[in-house]
TIMI-2910 file (N, C-alpha, C, CB; in pm, 1 decimal, decimal comma, always signed):
<rs>
+----------+----------+----------+----------+----------+----------+----------+----------+----------+----------+----------+----------+------+
!      n_x !      n_y !      n_z !     ca_x !     ca_y !     ca_z !      c_x !      c_y !      c_z !     cb_x !     cb_y !     cb_z ! resn !
+----------+----------+----------+----------+----------+----------+----------+----------+----------+----------+----------+----------+------+
!    +84,4 !   -117,7 !     +0,0 !     +0,0 !     +0,0 !     +0,0 !    +89,1 !   +124,2 !     +0,0 !    -96,1 !     -0,3 !   +122,2 !  Unk !
!    +51,6 !   +218,6 !    -81,6 !   +130,1 !   +341,8 !    -95,7 !    +96,6 !   +440,3 !    +15,2 !   +105,1 !   +406,4 !   -232,8 !  Unk !
!   +201,6 !   +502,8 !    +69,4 !   +181,1 !   +603,4 !   +173,5 !   +120,6 !   +729,1 !   +113,3 !   +313,8 !   +636,5 !   +244,8 !  Unk !
!    +53,0 !   +805,0 !   +195,0 !     -6,6 !   +931,6 !   +150,7 !   +104,4 !  +1028,2 !   +108,5 !    -94,1 !   +994,6 !   +263,8 !  Unk !
!    +91,6 !  +1087,3 !     -9,3 !   +189,8 !  +1183,0 !    -57,0 !   +304,4 !  +1121,8 !   -135,3 !   +244,2 !  +1257,5 !    +57,1 !  Unk !
!   +311,9 !   +990,1 !   -144,3 !   +416,5 !   +923,6 !   -220,3 !   +376,2 !   +915,7 !   -367,0 !   +444,2 !   +782,8 !   -163,7 !  Unk !
!   +467,7 !   +947,2 !   -455,5 !   +442,3 !   +937,5 !   -598,5 !   +500,8 !   +807,9 !   -651,5 !   +501,4 !  +1058,7 !   -673,5 !  Unk !
!   +427,1 !   +742,8 !   -737,5 !   +475,1 !   +620,9 !   -801,2 !   +502,3 !   +649,7 !   -947,9 !   +372,8 !   +505,1 !   -785,5 !  Unk !
!   +557,6 !   +552,4 !  -1015,9 !   +589,2 !   +565,7 !  -1157,6 !   +464,5 !   +592,4 !  -1240,9 !   +659,0 !   +440,5 !  -1207,7 !  Unk !
!   +351,3 !   +538,4 !  -1199,2 !   +226,5 !   +555,7 !  -1273,8 !   +170,4 !   +697,5 !  -1264,0 !   +123,4 !   +457,3 !  -1224,1 !  Unk !
!   +218,0 !   +776,4 !  -1169,7 !   +168,5 !   +913,1 !  -1153,9 !   +228,0 !  +1009,8 !  -1256,1 !   +198,6 !   +962,4 !  -1014,4 !  Unk !
!   +339,0 !   +972,0 !  -1319,2 !   +409,3 !  +1060,9 !  -1411,4 !   +370,6 !  +1030,9 !  -1555,2 !   +560,7 !  +1047,9 !  -1393,8 !  Unk !
!   +396,9 !  +1128,5 !  -1643,6 !   +376,1 !  +1103,1 !  -1786,1 !   +480,3 !  +1001,9 !  -1832,5 !   +385,3 !  +1235,6 !  -1869,6 !  Unk !
!   +456,5 !   +944,3 !  -1950,3 !   +543,5 !   +838,1 !  -1999,5 !   +686,7 !   +888,4 !  -2017,1 !   +490,2 !   +782,7 !  -2132,0 !  Unk !
!   +703,3 !  +1005,5 !  -2076,7 !   +837,7 !  +1058,4 !  -2100,9 !   +904,4 !  +1099,5 !  -1969,8 !   +831,8 !  +1178,3 !  -2197,0 !  Unk !
!   +829,0 !  +1156,9 !  -1877,8 !   +886,1 !  +1193,1 !  -1747,6 !   +935,0 !  +1067,9 !  -1675,4 !   +781,8 !  +1268,2 !  -1660,6 !  Unk !
!   +859,5 !   +960,7 !  -1685,5 !   +902,4 !   +834,6 !  -1624,5 !  +1024,1 !   +778,3 !  -1697,3 !   +787,4 !   +731,9 !  -1626,0 !  Unk !
!  +1029,6 !   +798,6 !  -1829,2 !  +1143,4 !   +752,4 !  -1908,4 !  +1272,5 !   +822,3 !  -1865,5 !  +1117,5 !   +776,5 !  -2057,7 !  Unk !
!  +1261,9 !   +948,9 !  -1828,4 !  +1377,6 !  +1024,9 !  -1780,9 !  +1402,9 !  +1004,8 !  -1631,3 !  +1357,9 !  +1172,9 !  -1810,0 !  Unk !
!  +1335,4 !   +910,2 !  -1569,2 !  +1352,5 !   +875,0 !  -1427,3 !  +1334,7 !   +994,3 !  -1334,4 !  +1489,6 !   +814,5 !  -1405,2 !  Unk !
!  +1233,6 !  +1072,6 !  -1361,0 !  +1208,4 !  +1189,9 !  -1277,3 !  +1165,5 !  +1148,2 !  -1136,6 !  +1100,8 !  +1279,2 !  -1341,3 !  Unk !
!  +1116,9 !  +1025,8 !  -1122,9 !  +1074,4 !   +977,2 !   -991,4 !  +1193,9 !   +941,0 !   -902,6 !   +983,1 !   +855,6 !  -1007,5 !  Unk !
!  +1310,9 !   +916,3 !   -963,8 !  +1429,5 !   +880,8 !   -886,1 !  +1519,7 !  +1001,5 !   -859,1 !  +1508,3 !   +773,2 !   -958,8 !  Unk !
!  +1545,0 !  +1079,2 !   -963,6 !  +1629,8 !  +1198,2 !   -950,5 !  +1554,3 !  +1315,8 !  -1010,7 !  +1769,5 !  +1178,2 !  -1021,0 !  Unk !
!  +1486,2 !  +1391,7 !   -924,6 !  +1398,8 !  +1499,7 !   -971,7 !  +1475,5 !  +1607,0 !  -1048,4 !  +1326,4 !  +1563,2 !   -854,0 !  Unk !
!  +1593,0 !  +1642,9 !  -1004,8 !  +1667,1 !  +1751,5 !  -1069,3 !  +1710,4 !  +1713,2 !  -1210,0 !  +1789,2 !  +1789,5 !   -986,0 !  Unk !
!  +1778,3 !  +1601,3 !  -1222,6 !  +1823,7 !  +1556,6 !  -1353,8 !  +1705,0 !  +1526,8 !  -1444,7 !  +1912,9 !  +1432,5 !  -1340,5 !  Unk !
!  +1604,4 !  +1460,6 !  -1391,6 !  +1485,5 !  +1429,2 !  -1470,4 !  +1414,6 !  +1552,9 !  -1520,6 !  +1390,3 !  +1346,6 !  -1389,2 !  Unk !
!  +1406,2 !  +1656,3 !  -1435,6 !  +1341,6 !  +1781,0 !  -1476,9 !  +1417,5 !  +1846,8 !  -1590,5 !  +1330,6 !  +1877,3 !  -1359,1 !  Unk !
!  +1550,3 !  +1854,5 !  -1580,1 !  +1628,0 !  +1922,0 !  -1684,1 !  +1629,5 !  +1842,4 !  -1813,5 !  +1770,5 !  +1945,8 !  -1636,7 !  Unk !
!  +1627,8 !  +1709,8 !  -1804,8 !  +1615,8 !  +1629,2 !  -1926,8 !  +1479,8 !  +1649,7 !  -1992,1 !  +1637,4 !  +1480,1 !  -1895,5 !  Unk !
!  +1375,9 !  +1655,9 !  -1910,4 !  +1241,4 !  +1681,5 !  -1961,1 !  +1233,5 !  +1820,9 !  -2022,4 !  +1137,2 !  +1666,4 !  -1848,5 !  Unk !
!  +1296,3 !  +1918,6 !  -1957,9 !  +1300,4 !  +2055,2 !  -2011,5 !  +1370,7 !  +2056,9 !  -2147,3 !  +1372,5 !  +2150,6 !  -1912,6 !  Unk !
!  +1481,9 !  +1985,7 !  -2159,0 !  +1554,1 !  +1979,9 !  -2286,7 !  +1467,1 !  +1918,2 !  -2395,9 !  +1684,4 !  +1899,4 !  -2271,4 !  Unk !
!  +1393,1 !  +1812,8 !  -2361,9 !  +1304,2 !  +1750,0 !  -2460,2 !  +1193,3 !  +1845,8 !  -2503,0 !  +1243,1 !  +1621,2 !  -2402,6 !  Unk !
!  +1136,6 !  +1918,4 !  -2408,5 !  +1030,6 !  +2015,0 !  -2440,3 !  +1086,1 !  +2126,7 !  -2528,0 !   +969,2 !  +2074,0 !  -2310,7 !  Unk !
!  +1204,8 !  +2175,7 !  -2497,0 !  +1265,3 !  +2283,7 !  -2575,9 !  +1294,3 !  +2237,4 !  -2718,1 !  +1394,8 !  +2333,4 !  -2509,2 !  Unk !
!  +1357,6 !  +2123,1 !  -2732,2 !  +1392,6 !  +2072,8 !  -2865,7 !  +1267,3 !  +2051,5 !  -2949,9 !  +1472,1 !  +1941,0 !  -2854,8 !  Unk !
!  +1167,1 !  +1987,2 !  -2892,9 !  +1044,5 !  +1962,7 !  -2968,8 !   +967,8 !  +2091,4 !  -2996,9 !   +955,4 !  +1865,3 !  -2893,9 !  Unk !
!   +968,5 !  +2185,7 !  -2905,3 !   +901,1 !  +2314,0 !  -2929,1 !   +968,9 !  +2392,2 !  -3040,6 !   +898,7 !  +2397,8 !  -2800,9 !  Unk !
!  +1100,3 !  +2390,8 !  -3043,3 !  +1173,0 !  +2458,2 !  -3151,3 !  +1144,0 !  +2390,5 !  -3284,6 !  +1324,9 !  +2458,4 !  -3123,4 !  Unk !
!  +1141,1 !  +2257,1 !  -3285,6 !  +1107,1 !  +2185,4 !  -3409,0 !   +968,1 !  +2222,5 !  -3457,4 !  +1116,1 !  +2034,3 !  -3387,5 !  Unk !
!   +870,8 !  +2221,1 !  -3368,0 !   +732,7 !  +2253,6 !  -3405,1 !   +723,8 !  +2398,2 !  -3452,5 !   +636,7 !  +2230,0 !  -3285,9 !  Unk !
!   +790,1 !  +2488,3 !  -3384,0 !   +788,9 !  +2629,3 !  -3424,6 !   +847,1 !  +2646,0 !  -3564,5 !   +867,7 !  +2715,0 !  -3324,1 !  Unk !
!   +960,5 !  +2582,6 !  -3590,3 !  +1024,4 !  +2596,3 !  -3721,0 !   +945,8 !  +2526,5 !  -3831,5 !  +1165,2 !  +2540,7 !  -3715,8 !  Unk !
!   +883,0 !  +2415,8 !  -3801,5 !   +805,7 !  +2344,3 !  -3903,2 !   +676,1 !  +2415,4 !  -3938,0 !   +775,2 !  +2204,1 !  -3856,1 !  Unk !
!   +614,6 !  +2479,6 !  -3841,1 !   +482,2 !  +2532,3 !  -3867,2 !   +466,3 !  +2681,9 !  -3867,0 !   +392,9 !  +2478,8 !  -3771,6 !  Unk !
!   +550,2 !  +2754,4 !  -3796,1 !   +518,4 !  +2894,4 !  -3771,8 !   +630,9 !  +2992,5 !  -3800,7 !   +477,0 !  +2910,3 !  -3632,3 !  Unk !
!   +753,8 !  +2945,9 !  -3815,1 !   +868,5 !  +3036,6 !  -3825,5 !   +867,8 !  +3114,0 !  -3957,0 !   +999,0 !  +2958,4 !  -3812,5 !  Unk !
!   +905,5 !  +3238,8 !  -3948,4 !   +924,0 !  +3326,4 !  -4063,4 !  +1065,9 !  +3383,6 !  -4054,3 !   +814,8 !  +3441,3 !  -4067,5 !  Unk !
!  +1114,5 !  +3433,5 !  -4165,7 !  +1245,0 !  +3499,9 !  -4164,1 !  +1231,4 !  +3630,6 !  -4086,5 !  +1297,6 !  +3526,0 !  -4309,9 !  Unk !
!  +1308,2 !  +3641,5 !  -3979,4 !  +1303,7 !  +3760,4 !  -3894,1 !  +1444,0 !  +3817,8 !  -3878,8 !  +1243,2 !  +3726,9 !  -3755,2 !  Unk !
!  +1452,7 !  +3947,9 !  -3848,3 !  +1583,8 !  +4004,5 !  -3813,5 !  +1637,7 !  +3938,5 !  -3685,9 !  +1573,8 !  +4158,9 !  -3794,5 !  Unk !
!  +1767,6 !  +3949,1 !  -3667,3 !  +1834,7 !  +3878,8 !  -3557,7 !  +1777,1 !  +3912,9 !  -3420,7 !  +1981,8 !  +3910,9 !  -3559,3 !  Unk !
!  +1755,4 !  +4039,8 !  -3391,9 !  +1706,1 !  +4078,8 !  -3259,8 !  +1566,0 !  +4023,8 !  -3233,7 !  +1705,5 !  +4231,0 !  -3246,5 !  Unk !
!  +1480,5 !  +4026,9 !  -3334,4 !  +1346,2 !  +3971,1 !  -3318,3 !  +1353,0 !  +3820,0 !  -3298,9 !  +1258,5 !  +4005,2 !  -3440,1 !  Unk !
!  +1445,9 !  +3756,3 !  -3368,6 !  +1465,2 !  +3612,3 !  -3352,7 !  +1508,5 !  +3579,3 !  -3210,0 !  +1569,5 !  +3560,4 !  -3453,3 !  Unk !
!  +1597,2 !  +3658,8 !  -3153,4 !  +1643,2 !  +3638,6 !  -3015,7 !  +1526,2 !  +3652,7 !  -2918,7 !  +1755,4 !  +3739,6 !  -2979,8 !  Unk !
!  +1442,0 !  +3752,9 !  -2940,8 !  +1326,0 !  +3774,1 !  -2853,7 !  +1229,4 !  +3656,3 !  -2863,3 !  +1253,7 !  +3905,3 !  -2890,7 !  Unk !
!  +1204,0 !  +3608,4 !  -2985,1 !  +1111,9 !  +3495,8 !  -3004,1 !  +1164,2 !  +3370,9 !  -2933,7 !  +1091,3 !  +3467,5 !  -3154,3 !  Unk !
!  +1292,0 !  +3340,1 !  -2951,4 !  +1346,6 !  +3219,9 !  -2889,0 !  +1360,0 !  +3234,1 !  -2737,3 !  +1481,7 !  +3187,2 !  -2949,5 !  Unk !
!  +1383,9 !  +3354,5 !  -2688,3 !  +1386,9 !  +3376,1 !  -2542,9 !  +1248,6 !  +3351,7 !  -2483,4 !  +1435,2 !  +3519,7 !  -2509,3 !  Unk !
!  +1145,6 !  +3400,6 !  -2551,2 !  +1008,3 !  +3375,7 !  -2504,9 !   +975,8 !  +3227,1 !  -2512,6 !   +906,6 !  +3456,9 !  -2588,7 !  Unk !
!  +1025,6 !  +3160,6 !  -2616,7 !  +1003,7 !  +3016,8 !  -2630,9 !  +1069,5 !  +2940,6 !  -2515,9 !  +1058,5 !  +2967,0 !  -2766,1 !  Unk !
!  +1191,9 !  +2977,5 !  -2481,1 !  +1261,5 !  +2911,1 !  -2370,4 !  +1190,4 !  +2933,5 !  -2237,6 !  +1405,3 !  +2960,9 !  -2360,9 !  Unk !
!  +1141,3 !  +3053,8 !  -2215,7 !  +1067,6 !  +3083,4 !  -2092,8 !   +935,9 !  +3005,7 !  -2088,7 !  +1040,6 !  +3234,6 !  -2081,3 !  Unk !
!   +865,5 !  +3001,3 !  -2199,3 !   +740,0 !  +2926,3 !  -2206,1 !   +760,9 !  +2777,1 !  -2188,2 !   +671,2 !  +2952,1 !  -2337,9 !  Unk !
!   +872,5 !  +2727,1 !  -2240,1 !   +902,7 !  +2584,7 !  -2224,4 !   +929,3 !  +2549,2 !  -2079,1 !  +1022,8 !  +2546,2 !  -2309,9 !  Unk !
!   +983,9 !  +2643,2 !  -2003,5 !  +1006,0 !  +2619,2 !  -1861,1 !   +872,5 !  +2594,6 !  -1791,2 !  +1080,0 !  +2738,7 !  -1796,2 !  Unk !
!   +773,0 !  +2674,9 !  -1824,1 !   +639,3 !  +2656,7 !  -1766,5 !   +578,1 !  +2525,9 !  -1815,7 !   +547,3 !  +2775,9 !  -1802,5 !  Unk !
!   +593,7 !  +2496,9 !  -1944,9 !   +538,7 !  +2372,9 !  -2000,9 !   +599,2 !  +2248,5 !  -1936,2 !   +562,1 !  +2368,8 !  -2151,4 !  Unk !
!   +724,6 !  +2258,6 !  -1894,6 !   +790,7 !  +2142,9 !  -1834,2 !   +722,8 !  +2101,2 !  -1704,3 !   +937,8 !  +2173,7 !  -1808,3 !  Unk !
!   +672,8 !  +2197,4 !  -1627,6 !   +600,0 !  +2161,5 !  -1505,7 !   +474,0 !  +2081,5 !  -1539,2 !   +563,0 !  +2288,2 !  -1426,0 !  Unk !
!   +406,4 !  +2120,3 !  -1647,6 !   +289,5 !  +2043,6 !  -1691,3 !   +331,3 !  +1906,9 !  -1745,1 !   +211,2 !  +2121,1 !  -1798,9 !  Unk !
!   +448,8 !  +1901,0 !  -1810,0 !   +494,8 !  +1777,4 !  -1873,4 !   +529,1 !  +1668,4 !  -1773,1 !   +614,8 !  +1805,6 !  -1959,1 !  Unk !
!   +544,9 !  +1703,7 !  -1647,8 !   +576,3 !  +1602,2 !  -1547,2 !   +459,9 !  +1505,6 !  -1530,4 !   +610,3 !  +1667,9 !  -1412,7 !  Unk !
!   +338,5 !  +1557,5 !  -1530,7 !   +222,1 !  +1472,3 !  -1506,6 !   +130,1 !  +1457,2 !  -1627,3 !   +143,6 !  +1527,0 !  -1392,2 !  Unk !
!   +146,3 !  +1541,0 !  -1728,6 !    +60,1 !  +1535,1 !  -1846,9 !   +144,3 !  +1507,2 !  -1971,5 !    -19,5 !  +1667,4 !  -1863,7 !  Unk !
!    +84,0 !  +1455,1 !  -2077,0 !   +160,9 !  +1414,2 !  -2196,3 !   +196,7 !  +1530,6 !  -2288,9 !    +82,2 !  +1311,6 !  -2274,7 !  Unk !
!   +270,9 !  +1627,6 !  -2239,4 !   +309,9 !  +1743,3 !  -2320,3 !   +413,1 !  +1703,1 !  -2425,7 !   +366,3 !  +1855,4 !  -2230,6 !  Unk !
!   +515,9 !  +1630,2 !  -2386,7 !   +620,6 !  +1589,8 !  -2480,7 !   +562,3 !  +1498,5 !  -2587,7 !   +736,4 !  +1519,0 !  -2406,8 !  Unk !
!   +475,3 !  +1408,0 !  -2547,9 !   +412,4 !  +1318,7 !  -2643,3 !   +328,4 !  +1397,1 !  -2743,7 !   +326,2 !  +1215,7 !  -2570,8 !  Unk !
!   +259,0 !  +1500,0 !  -2697,2 !   +178,1 !  +1584,2 !  -2785,8 !   +266,1 !  +1663,7 !  -2881,1 !    +90,4 !  +1679,5 !  -2704,0 !  Unk !
!   +375,0 !  +1718,7 !  -2831,1 !   +467,8 !  +1791,3 !  -2917,8 !   +528,3 !  +1699,2 !  -3022,9 !   +578,9 !  +1856,1 !  -2834,8 !  Unk !
!   +554,8 !  +1575,3 !  -2985,2 !   +607,9 !  +1478,0 !  -3080,7 !   +505,6 !  +1448,5 !  -3190,1 !   +647,7 !  +1348,1 !  -3008,7 !  Unk !
!   +379,8 !  +1432,5 !  -3152,9 !   +274,1 !  +1408,0 !  -3251,5 !   +257,6 !  +1527,6 !  -3344,6 !   +141,0 !  +1377,4 !  -3181,1 !  Unk !
!   +262,5 !  +1648,2 !  -3290,1 !   +250,7 !  +1769,3 !  -3372,4 !   +369,2 !  +1779,6 !  -3468,3 !   +242,7 !  +1895,8 !  -3283,1 !  Unk !
!   +488,6 !  +1747,0 !  -3421,8 !   +606,8 !  +1751,8 !  -3508,0 !   +594,3 !  +1653,2 !  -3623,6 !   +733,5 !  +1721,8 !  -3426,8 !  Unk !
!   +541,7 !  +1535,0 !  -3597,1 !   +522,3 !  +1435,8 !  -3703,5 !   +420,4 !  +1485,9 !  -3805,2 !   +476,4 !  +1300,6 !  -3644,4 !  Unk !
!   +308,2 !  +1538,6 !  -3758,0 !   +203,8 !  +1588,2 !  -3848,3 !   +255,9 !  +1704,1 !  -3932,8 !    +79,6 !  +1632,5 !  -3768,4 !  Unk !
!   +325,5 !  +1798,2 !  -3871,8 !   +379,3 !  +1911,5 !  -3947,4 !   +488,5 !  +1868,5 !  -4044,8 !   +434,0 !  +2016,7 !  -3852,1 !  Unk !
!   +566,2 !  +1766,6 !  -4010,2 !   +666,8 !  +1713,8 !  -4103,0 !   +600,2 !  +1652,6 !  -4225,2 !   +755,4 !  +1609,4 !  -4033,3 !  Unk !
!   +495,8 !  +1575,6 !  -4203,2 !   +421,6 !  +1516,4 !  -4314,9 !   +361,8 !  +1626,1 !  -4401,8 !   +310,4 !  +1422,2 !  -4263,4 !  Unk !
!   +306,3 !  +1728,5 !  -4339,0 !   +249,7 !  +1841,2 !  -4413,4 !   +356,5 !  +1909,4 !  -4498,1 !   +185,7 !  +1942,5 !  -4317,4 !  Unk !
!   +473,3 !  +1932,9 !  -4440,5 !   +581,8 !  +1998,1 !  -4513,9 !   +625,1 !  +1915,3 !  -4634,8 !   +701,2 !  +2022,1 !  -4421,5 !  Unk !
!   +638,5 !  +1783,9 !  -4616,7 !   +679,9 !  +1696,7 !  -4727,0 !   +575,1 !  +1698,8 !  -4837,4 !   +702,5 !  +1552,0 !  -4677,2 !  Unk !
!   +449,0 !  +1687,3 !  -4800,5 !   +342,5 !  +1687,8 !  -4901,2 !   +333,4 !  +1822,0 !  -4972,3 !   +208,2 !  +1654,3 !  -4836,7 !  Unk !
!   +352,8 !  +1931,2 !  -4900,5 !   +350,6 !  +2063,7 !  -4961,6 !   +464,5 !  +2079,0 !  -5061,9 !   +359,8 !  +2172,5 !  -4854,0 !  Unk !
!   +582,2 !  +2030,9 !  -5024,8 !   +697,0 !  +2038,3 !  -5115,0 !   +672,0 !  +1955,6 !  -5240,6 !   +824,6 !  +1990,1 !  -5044,0 !  Unk !
!   +614,8 !  +1835,1 !  -5225,3 !   +582,7 !  +1752,1 !  -5341,6 !   +478,0 !  +1818,6 !  -5429,5 !   +533,6 !  +1614,4 !  -5297,0 !  Unk !
!   +378,6 !  +1879,7 !  -5368,3 !   +273,3 !  +1948,2 !  -5443,7 !   +330,9 !  +2065,8 !  -5522,8 !   +162,2 !  +1997,3 !  -5348,7 !  Unk !
!   +417,0 !  +2143,7 !  -5460,5 !   +478,7 !  +2256,9 !  -5530,2 !   +568,2 !  +2209,6 !  -5644,0 !   +559,7 !  +2342,2 !  -5432,3 !  Unk !
!   +638,0 !  +2100,2 !  -5624,8 !   +723,5 !  +2045,4 !  -5730,0 !   +638,9 !  +1999,3 !  -5848,5 !   +808,1 !  +1928,4 !  -5675,7 !  Unk !
!   +526,4 !  +1933,1 !  -5820,4 !   +437,4 !  +1888,5 !  -5927,9 !   +375,3 !  +2006,9 !  -6000,9 !   +327,3 !  +1798,0 !  -5872,0 !  Unk !
!   +339,8 !  +2111,4 !  -5928,4 !   +283,4 !  +2231,8 !  -5991,1 !   +387,2 !  +2300,0 !  -6079,8 !   +232,5 !  +2330,4 !  -5883,6 !  Unk !
!   +512,8 !  +2299,7 !  -6037,7 !   +618,7 !  +2361,7 !  -6117,1 !   +643,2 !  +2283,1 !  -6245,7 !   +748,5 !  +2371,3 !  -6035,4 !  Unk !
!   +630,3 !  +2151,0 !  -6240,1 !   +648,1 !  +2068,3 !  -6359,7 !   +535,4 !  +2091,6 !  -6459,3 !   +655,0 !  +1919,8 !  -6321,9 !  Unk !
!   +413,9 !  +2113,2 !  -6410,6 !   +298,8 !  +2135,6 !  -6498,0 !   +307,3 !  +2270,7 !  -6567,7 !   +169,0 !  +2126,4 !  -6418,2 !  Unk !
!   +365,9 !  +2368,1 !  -6502,3 !   +369,2 !  +2504,6 !  -6558,7 !   +480,3 !  +2525,1 !  -6658,2 !   +383,5 !  +2605,7 !  -6449,0 !  Unk !
+----------+----------+----------+----------+----------+----------+----------+----------+----------+----------+----------+----------+------+
</rs>
């Protein structure tokens, strides 16, 4: 029987458990943060990024890093990383299909 206030492996999201956040909270948190940041940058670049001047780019990525810090707290118990991974896959498929469509349109013209 589990004591009151004790967290088990089943209480964490799959990726948080994969990073052993239940054993070493500090290392697990920073690994989870790195995963959230990498996937958020991928999703941003695949779906939303535009060519910006350097200073605006710095501001956008600084806001992204700050937002990812908040998202990491949610990612401990909810499937945030898994959702970002699914979004990255969908946007990658969209990008590939868009590129193929544009190539076919260029051949027709």
